[in-house]
N, C-alpha and C positions, 0 to 999 in steps of 0.2 A: 231492693237494697240488701246486700249480703249481711249476714250476722257478723258482729264484731268478734275479735279474738277472745275477749272476755266472755262473751256469750258461748263461744265454742268450748272454752275451758270449763265453764260451769256445766255445759251440756254433757261433756265426757264424764264428769262426776255423776251426773244423773243417769247415764247409761247403766253403769254397774248397779246402782241402787234399783233401777227399774227391773233389770234381769233377776236380781235377788227377790224382788216382790213377785215377779211373774213366774218364778220357778215352779210352784205347784201347778199352775194353770198350764204351762208349756209341757210339763211331763204328762199331765192328764190328756192333753190334746194328742201328744205323740202316741201314747198307749191306746187311746180311743181309736185313732186311725189305724194303728197296727192291728187292733182287734176286730176291725171291720174292713178287711182287704177288698179293694175294688179294682178291677182291671181297667185298662186304658179306655178313656172316654165314658166310663161308667161310675165315676167317683162322686156320686151324689151326696153320700154321707159326709165324706171328707170336705167337699166344697161347702156344704151347708155349715159344718162346724167351724171352718176357718172364717167364712164370711160373717158368721154370728159373732165371733170374737173380735173381728176387725170393726164391725158396726158398733159393738158395745164400747169400743175405744174411740169412737167418733169418726171413723173412716166412712166416706161416702162409697157405697158399694155399687159397682156396675157389673151386672150379671143378667144374662149371659153376655159374653163378648166373643167376637170373631165367629159368630154362629155356633159356638160350642156351649152346650148346656152347663158343663162343669168347669168352664173357664170364668175367671172374674178379675176385676181390678178394683183394689181399694185405694181411694184418693184421700190424701191428707195434705193440708197446706194450701197454697195458691194454685188452683188448677190451671195447667198450661204454662205456668211461669217457670222459666229455667233458673237454676239447674233443676232438672227432673231426674230423680234417682229412683231406680226400681230394685226391689228385693223380690226374688223369684221363689216360688214354692212349687214342688212336685208332690204328687200324692197318689199316683197309681201304683198298683201292686202287680206282681207276676202271677200268671195263671198257675194254680196248683200249689205254689210254695209261699204265697202271700208276699210280705214285705222283705223279700230276700235281697232287695236293692236298697233298703233303708229309706224309702221315700217318706215314711212317716216322720223320720227325723228331719228330712229336708223341709217338710211342711211346717213342723213345729219350730224348727230353727229359724226359718224365714219369717214365720209369724212373730216370734220373739224379737227378732231384729227390727221388724217394722214397728211393733208396739213400743219397744224401748227407744228407738230413734224419735218416734212421735212424742213420747213423754219427755224426752230430753230437749226437744226443740218445739215447744208449744207455739212459738211465733216464727217458724222457719220462713226463710225468704223465698224458697222455691216450692217444689212439690215432691212429696214422697209417694211412690206407687208400690203397693203390695200386689204383685201379679200372680194369680193362680194359673199354672201351666199344666193342663191335664195331658194324659196320653204320651208321656215321654217314652214309654216302652213300645216304640214302633209306630205310633199314630202321628207323631210330629206336631204336638200341640203348639209348641213355640214357633214352629215354621208357619203354621196357620195364623197364629196371632201376628207374626211379623208381616205376613202378606196382607193382613187386614188393618195394618197401621197402628197396632197396639204399642209398638216401640218407636213410633215416630217422635222426633224431638226429645228422646230420652238420652240422658248423658252418661248413664252407667247402668249395668245390670250385674247384680251381685247375688250369688247363691253358693251352696256348698254341696258336697256329696260324701256320704259315709264310705269308709274303706278300712284298710289295715295299716296305713301310714299317714302321717300328717304332712301333706304336701300343699304348698301354696300354689303351685302350678303343676300341670300334667298334660302331656299331649293326648290327643284323641284322634281316632281314625274317622274318615268319612264312611258312610254306609248307605245301603238301600235295601229295602225288603222286596223280594220277588215272589209272587204267587204264580205257580205253574198249574194249569188246568189241562189235563190230558183227556181226550175223548176217543173212545174206541167203539166196540160193538159187543153187546151181551150175547151169550150163547151158553148152552149147557156144557159145563166144563168136562163132563165125561161122555155125554151122548153125542155132542156135535161141536167139539172144541175148534175144529177147523173152520167153523163159520163165525167164530168170534175174533175180535181184535182186542188184545189185552192192554188196556190203558195203564194198568199197574206195572206191566213189564217195561213200558216206555219210561215210567217214572223211576223204576229201579235202575234201568240202564243209564238214566240221567245221572244218578248218584255215581255210577261207575265212571262215566265220562268226566264228571267233576273231580273225582279222585285222581284221574290221570292228568287233568288240567293243573292240579296243585303242584305237580312236578315242574311246571313251567311258568310259575307265578313268582313275583318278588316275595321274599319272606315276610314282608310287611303286609301283604294281602291276606285276607281271611275269607273262607267260604264255609258256611254251615247251614244245615237245613233239616227239616223233619217231614215225614209223610202225614198229612192231615186227613186224607181219605184214600183208602186202598181197596175199596170194594164193599159189597154188601153181604155176600155169602160165599163160602169156599167152593160151592158147586156151580157158581155162576161166573163166567169170564167177566172180569171187571170192565164195565163200559166207561167208567169215569174214575180217575185218580187225581189227587191234588197234593202238592207239596209246597211248603213255604221255606224260602231260603233268604239268607242275608249275605250280601257281598260287601266286603270292606276293603278300603285302600287308603293311602295317605291323603288323597285329595278327592274332591268331587269329580274332577276330570278322570282320575284313576278309577273311581267307582263306575263312572259311565262306560269306560272302556271294558272293565271287568264284566259288567252286566251284559254287554254285547257278546262276550265270549261264553258266558253262562247260557244265554239264549241259544247260541249256536250248538252247544252240547245237548240241550233239550230238544232242539229241532232235529238233530241227527238221530237221537234216540227215538223220537216219535216216528220219523220216517222209516227207521229200521223195523219198527213194530207195526207199521201201517196205520198208526194213530195220528191224531191231530193235537197240537198244543197251542194254548193261548196264554198270554202273560199279563199280569197286573203288577206294574212296578210302582212302589210307593214313593213318597217324598224322600229325597236324598238328604241325609244328615251330613252337614259340612264338617270339615276339619275345625279344630278349635284354635282360636287366636287369643292366648292369654295376655292380659294387660299387665305388664310388669310393675307399673306404678301402683295400680290397685293391689296387686299381689303382695308387693313389699309392704305397703301400709297395713294390709290385713295381717301379714306375718308379725309385724310389730305389736299389734293389738292382741293377737292370739297368744303371743309369748307372755303377755302380761297376765294371762289367766293361769299360767303355770304349764302350759303345753309346750312340748319340744317340737321345733320345726325340723323335719327331715330334709336332707339335701334332695333337690328335685332330680328325678330320674327321667331322662329323655330317651329311653330305649325300652324295647320289649312290647308285647302285645297289650293293647288297651281296648276298651269298649268305645262306644260312640254315643253321642247325645245331641239332641236338637239345640242345646245351648251353643253349639258350634255355629249354627246359622246366625244366631244373634250376635255372636262374638265377631263375625266378619262385617257387621254393620255399625256396632258401637262398642265402646270399652266394656269389657266383661271379665269376670273371674269365676272360676269353678274349682275352688280348692277342695282337698280331701281331708277328712278327719278320721283317725283310727278309732274304730269301735270294736274291733276283733283282733286276735293275734295275727301277726304277719304270716301270710300263707293261706289264710282262710279264703276260700274261693267266693267271689261275688255270685249272686244269683243262686245261692245254696241255702239249704235248711239251716246250716250253721250261721249264716249271715242273717237269716230271718230271726233266729234267737238273739243274736247280738243286737239287732235293731230294737229290741225291747229290754235289753239288759241295763243294769245301773250304769255301766261304762258308756253305753250308747246315749243315755239321757244326759250324763255329765258332759260328754263331748258336744252334744247338741246345744247345751246351755253355753258352753265356752265359745263355740263358733257363732252363736246368736249374738253374744256380746261383742265379739270382734267385728262382725258384719255391721252391727249398729254403730260402732265407732267409725267405721269407714263411711257409712252413710252420713253421719254427722259432719265429718270432714268435707265431704262432697257438697253438702248443703250450706256449709259455713265459709268455705275457702274457694273463691273463684280461681285462684292460681292453681290449686290442686286439680280442679276440673280441667283446666287448660293443659296441665301436665299430662293427665290421662289421655286426652285427645291427641296430644303431640306424640305420645308413645304409640297410640293406636295408628296414627298416620304413618309412622316411620318404621314399624316392625311388622313382621309377618307371623304366620302360624308356627307353633312349635312342632317339630317332627322328631321321630326317634333317630338316634345316631346309628 
């Protein structure tokens, strides 16, 4: 039985009170995770801290999930009973620069939203899920969880991302990681270079070929990569070289086509050098399908915190996220909250600093409150749940103009 409208009204009042009470804890969690950066699928400290706080609030913790040591699900309410509303947390950091994507704020904000919604609805009709999603930075934790049924019979997925503008919706590109492994033959670089096959040359010429390919791609496509192994010594012809690349396009289909063109560039470069190349293509991150009903409701509640909602921008380059795969299966939102001045690049040291700033913590608390309100509406109002599903069924993904 769904909660009554009176229950909902009282619950919304309790959300704000809960966030105010939780403020010191959430800031401490945010700064704790920021101070212990862990890369994709290695987030043991973060997962332990988050599950500890959820368990202390009465959530039943399921960990590990989907075969991932740092993934978890916190259950509150009537398990398996719909509506089932999920609040997602990311907590992996970037190699070298730490939380330059602000995932410490995503984790603390998701935790706050889950704790506040649970406090506001102690007798909720359905189930609230606090889902820990590791490895967003390339490992595709949400895709793995999706494949293992973590999101089965879930009615909504709610999360946010730090940025430089307050956007309720934002498009995102599909993407795939490609690891290229080039095999040649070692030889003395001065004494007998003619006997060697230079794997590094093949990799370098792959970069050249990809630069030429960019002239003939749609402007919405992106290609970028790094050399992760270039040899062992300057006087030895490199017998092995390795590079990691990301291919992005508007849709998964576009990514699949681009990956084949990238492979052709590498194969041609390998052939020219006399080398051999092998590929490892990771999970494809899908384009994002923003649910406008959820986004509008989130915007209303965010405005109540004093935040200004910026006009959605559906053009220009964007990143990719495995929330896209989830958004193609069930209603989902991935709004952005400003924690740094407009123009600050993501994945930068400036963004790392912003993720621990006072502004970052304030934004996290505001968005946690807004997400908790949305969760309360979903758990109390069957008509709103049906509205989000109707929007999901009748709209597609957002693409840049």
